[in-house]
VEXZA-12972 format. One line per 2 residues: their letters; for each residue x, y, z of C-alpha. Coordinates in Angstrom, 3 decimals. Layout:
N
A	X/Y/Z  ...
This chain:
151
MT	46.830/-11.119/-75.347  45.193/-10.872/-71.708
NS	44.474/-7.639/-69.905  43.174/-5.557/-72.764
PT	40.619/-3.220/-71.325  36.687/-3.847/-71.424
PT	35.698/-3.181/-74.794  32.931/-1.091/-74.943
SK	32.571/-1.536/-79.212  34.631/-3.695/-80.027
II	34.388/-8.098/-80.014  38.167/-8.717/-81.697
LS	40.288/-6.935/-79.217  43.983/-8.007/-79.024
GK	45.618/-10.231/-82.512  44.188/-10.675/-85.514
PS	41.517/-13.049/-87.049  43.399/-14.738/-89.692
KT	40.303/-15.731/-92.126  37.174/-13.297/-91.847
AE	33.930/-13.872/-93.834  30.877/-11.678/-94.961
AK	27.635/-13.830/-94.254  24.053/-13.508/-93.599
IE	21.840/-13.529/-90.118  19.018/-16.140/-91.488
TA	17.915/-15.602/-88.420  18.117/-13.420/-85.812
AG	17.663/-15.294/-81.976  21.093/-15.274/-80.416
CY	22.830/-13.342/-82.806  24.770/-11.150/-80.873
PG	27.772/-8.892/-81.473  30.567/-12.066/-80.091
SL	28.042/-14.850/-80.286  29.492/-18.323/-81.943
VK	27.687/-18.679/-85.212  27.608/-21.937/-87.139
KG	26.891/-22.087/-90.680  22.968/-21.868/-91.749
TT	20.987/-23.058/-94.772  22.456/-22.079/-97.634
DD	27.005/-21.421/-97.794  25.987/-16.914/-97.693
DV	23.920/-17.653/-94.006  25.180/-17.995/-90.231
VC	22.948/-18.963/-87.255  23.680/-18.686/-83.170
GT	25.140/-22.179/-83.143  24.424/-24.593/-79.606
AV	26.464/-26.913/-77.906  25.662/-29.614/-80.664
DH	27.047/-27.609/-83.635  30.302/-27.170/-85.664
IT	31.236/-23.538/-84.673  32.339/-21.961/-87.718
GV	33.405/-18.446/-85.896  32.407/-15.831/-83.946
LG	30.296/-12.712/-84.888  32.051/-9.698/-85.190
YE	31.292/-6.080/-84.753  34.288/-3.274/-85.138
ET	34.653/-4.517/-88.817  30.547/-4.748/-90.023
SP	29.731/-2.179/-91.756  27.952/0.499/-89.544
LE	24.493/0.047/-92.118  24.656/-3.786/-91.271
RP	26.094/-3.840/-87.459  23.873/-3.042/-84.550
VD	23.831/0.325/-82.977  25.471/-1.406/-79.784
MD	27.101/-4.952/-78.709  24.742/-5.755/-76.722
TL	21.745/-5.438/-79.495  21.029/-8.152/-81.861
YT	21.417/-8.062/-85.203  18.839/-8.700/-87.331
VN	17.532/-10.700/-90.143  19.714/-10.291/-93.718
KR	22.029/-7.960/-92.403  25.405/-8.776/-93.303
AK	28.557/-9.634/-90.892  31.450/-9.466/-90.562
VH	32.489/-13.741/-88.736  36.331/-14.050/-87.819
ES	36.731/-17.938/-88.532  40.489/-18.061/-87.634
GD	43.517/-16.667/-85.924  45.327/-16.043/-83.062
FE	42.547/-13.252/-81.323  41.419/-12.363/-78.016
FY	37.349/-11.581/-78.183  34.741/-10.697/-76.462
GW	32.389/-13.585/-76.463  29.004/-14.758/-74.149
LG	29.597/-16.712/-70.868  26.072/-19.084/-70.532
TG	23.737/-19.823/-68.765  24.455/-23.815/-69.310
CT	27.747/-23.132/-67.360  28.289/-25.514/-64.376
AD	31.050/-23.774/-62.648  32.601/-20.748/-62.361
IV	35.414/-19.881/-64.782  39.494/-19.876/-64.318
KG	41.651/-17.696/-66.587  43.417/-20.520/-69.019
DP	39.427/-22.935/-68.791  38.693/-24.346/-72.373
LI	35.705/-23.424/-73.740  32.894/-24.761/-75.995
AD	29.641/-24.131/-77.214  26.544/-23.134/-75.431
AD	23.173/-22.483/-76.154  21.635/-19.404/-78.261
GN	25.915/-18.575/-79.782  27.433/-18.899/-75.783
MK	30.400/-20.392/-74.590  30.199/-23.002/-71.532
NG	32.740/-24.686/-68.869  33.952/-27.639/-70.973
VT	34.050/-30.116/-68.117  31.643/-32.230/-70.693
AG	32.496/-33.303/-73.228  32.768/-30.588/-76.237
YV	34.762/-29.067/-79.074  36.763/-26.796/-77.093
VA	36.556/-23.009/-79.044  38.008/-21.051/-77.324
YA	40.221/-20.792/-73.259  39.378/-18.254/-71.177
AE	41.151/-15.154/-70.585  39.476/-13.773/-67.385
SK	37.997/-15.026/-64.565  34.156/-15.388/-64.196
TS	31.315/-16.317/-62.116  28.856/-18.288/-63.289
AA	25.297/-16.345/-63.272  22.159/-17.152/-64.186
TP	21.491/-14.997/-67.702  24.238/-14.419/-69.988
KR	27.355/-12.735/-69.402  30.373/-11.606/-71.592
IK	33.486/-13.358/-71.116  37.018/-12.202/-73.049
AN	39.153/-15.479/-74.614  41.028/-16.416/-76.785
WA	39.820/-18.066/-80.235  40.980/-21.234/-80.530
R	40.835/-22.436/-84.353
């Protein structure tokens, strides 16, 4: 599931999520398409996950109604909008590599949750959420990374 082209308007690059739910954005901080999310205050809410959270899925884009999703993949969702959340399955997605990444990523490296719905290299303790589908250098600002969902 690698070697896919760099997307311009989709999060799911290949494969198919076996479970996708719709949820309401409770707080918009960090909620970009492709961000890791967790359950919010109610069962119907999601918020961006952090390094210590139980991640429930990846915030979708192309399967979300155009009336609910942001204008592009680099724009935050807004509060109370409804978004598709890809929770399980064998799929490659376009996520975010965060600033907590302490070393360059090599294709195949395990990725764990980081702040603001991002991922980082799994060299520290943490629950593996994905595996890098491409190599990336660490950076001072979050950037996109292709990854294979691990759940």
